[in-house]
C-alpha positions as a Markdown table, in Angstrom:
| # | Residue | x | y | z |
|---|---|---|---|---|
| 1 | Met | 6.8 | -9.2 | 85.4 |
| 2 | Glu | 9.2 | -11.5 | 83.7 |
| 3 | Arg | 6.8 | -12.0 | 80.7 |
| 4 | Ile | 6.6 | -8.4 | 80.3 |
| 5 | Ala | 10.3 | -8.0 | 80.2 |
| 6 | Leu | 10.7 | -11.0 | 77.6 |
| 7 | Ala | 8.0 | -9.3 | 75.6 |
| 8 | Ala | 9.7 | -5.9 | 75.6 |
| 9 | Ala | 12.9 | -7.8 | 74.5 |
| 10 | Arg | 11.4 | -9.6 | 71.7 |
| 11 | Glu | 9.6 | -6.4 | 70.5 |
| 12 | Ala | 13.1 | -4.6 | 70.7 |
| 13 | Arg | 14.7 | -7.2 | 68.6 |
| 14 | Asn | 11.9 | -7.3 | 66.1 |
| 15 | Ala | 12.3 | -3.6 | 65.7 |
| 16 | Leu | 16.2 | -3.9 | 65.3 |
| 17 | Arg | 15.6 | -6.4 | 62.5 |
| 18 | Glu | 13.0 | -4.4 | 60.9 |
| 19 | Gln | 15.4 | -1.3 | 61.0 |
| 20 | Ala | 18.1 | -3.4 | 59.6 |
| 21 | Lys | 15.8 | -4.6 | 56.6 |
| 22 | Leu | 14.9 | -1.0 | 55.9 |
| 23 | Glu | 18.6 | 0.1 | 55.9 |
| 24 | Glu | 19.5 | -2.7 | 53.6 |
| 25 | Gln | 16.6 | -1.9 | 51.3 |
| 26 | Ala | 17.7 | 1.7 | 51.3 |
| 27 | Arg | 21.3 | 0.8 | 50.5 |
| 28 | Ile | 20.2 | -1.4 | 47.8 |
| 29 | Glu | 17.9 | 1.2 | 46.3 |
| 30 | Ala | 20.8 | 3.7 | 46.3 |
| 31 | Glu | 23.1 | 1.3 | 44.6 |
| 32 | Val | 20.6 | 0.8 | 42.0 |
| 33 | Arg | 20.3 | 4.5 | 41.5 |
| 34 | Glu | 24.1 | 4.8 | 41.3 |
| 35 | Arg | 24.3 | 2.2 | 38.9 |
| 36 | Asp | 21.6 | 3.6 | 36.5 |
| 37 | Ala | 23.2 | 7.1 | 36.7 |
| 38 | Ala | 26.5 | 5.7 | 35.7 |
| 39 | Ile | 24.9 | 3.7 | 32.7 |
| 40 | Ala | 23.1 | 6.8 | 31.6 |
| 41 | Ala | 26.4 | 8.9 | 31.9 |
| 42 | Ser | 28.3 | 6.2 | 29.8 |
| 43 | Ala | 25.6 | 6.3 | 27.1 |
| 44 | Thr | 25.5 | 10.2 | 27.0 |
| 45 | Ala | 29.4 | 10.1 | 27.0 |
| 46 | Gly | 29.2 | 7.5 | 23.9 |
| 47 | Ala | 26.7 | 9.6 | 22.0 |
| 48 | Asp | 28.7 | 12.7 | 22.4 |
| 49 | Ala | 31.8 | 11.0 | 21.2 |
| 50 | Arg | 29.9 | 9.6 | 18.2 |
| 51 | Asp | 28.4 | 13.2 | 17.5 |
| 52 | Gln | 31.9 | 14.7 | 17.8 |
| 53 | Ala | 33.3 | 12.1 | 15.2 |
| 54 | Asp | 30.6 | 12.8 | 12.7 |
| 55 | Asn | 31.0 | 16.4 | 12.9 |
| 56 | Lys | 34.6 | 16.0 | 12.4 |
| 57 | Arg | 34.0 | 13.8 | 9.5 |
| 58 | Val | 31.6 | 16.2 | 7.9 |
| 59 | Ala | 34.1 | 19.2 | 8.4 |
| 60 | Arg | 36.7 | 17.1 | 6.7 |
| 61 | Val | 34.6 | 16.4 | 3.8 |
| 62 | Leu | 33.6 | 20.1 | 3.4 |
| 63 | Glu | 37.3 | 21.1 | 3.7 |
| 64 | Asp | 38.1 | 18.5 | 0.9 |
| 65 | Glu | 35.3 | 19.7 | -1.4 |
| 66 | Ala | 36.5 | 23.4 | -0.9 |
| 67 | Ala | 40.1 | 22.4 | -1.7 |
| 68 | Arg | 39.0 | 20.6 | -4.8 |
| 69 | Lys | 36.9 | 23.5 | -6.1 |
| 70 | Ala | 39.8 | 25.8 | -5.3 |
| 71 | Glu | 42.2 | 23.7 | -7.3 |
| 72 | Arg | 39.7 | 23.5 | -10.2 |
| 73 | Asp | 39.2 | 27.2 | -9.9 |
| 74 | Arg | 43.0 | 27.9 | -10.2 |
| 75 | Arg | 43.5 | 25.8 | -13.1 |
| 76 | Tyr | 40.6 | 27.3 | -14.9 |
| 77 | Ala | 42.3 | 30.8 | -14.2 |
| 78 | Asn | 45.6 | 29.6 | -15.4 |
| 79 | Arg | 44.1 | 28.3 | -18.8 |
| 80 | Lys | 42.2 | 31.4 | -19.3 |
| 81 | Ala | 45.5 | 33.4 | -18.5 |
| 82 | Arg | 47.3 | 31.3 | -21.1 |
| 83 | Gln | 44.6 | 31.8 | -23.8 |
| 84 | Ala | 44.6 | 35.6 | -23.3 |
């Protein structure tokens, strides 16, 4: 009878240890998933910021080009007006 009780207690302790191991493994896996998600979000945010900066640069270049062309056209129109 005593042996059966000792064996049952040992099995209970082993089951508790196994459960603790499984819970720890699940916690570690969850942390890894969270870290990977944070890294992916950071990379996405960085790429979005670079794309936005590139778009602003392109828009500024286009605006500068349009302003230069408008100034050139204005000078040409003034020259033609003086000649007429």
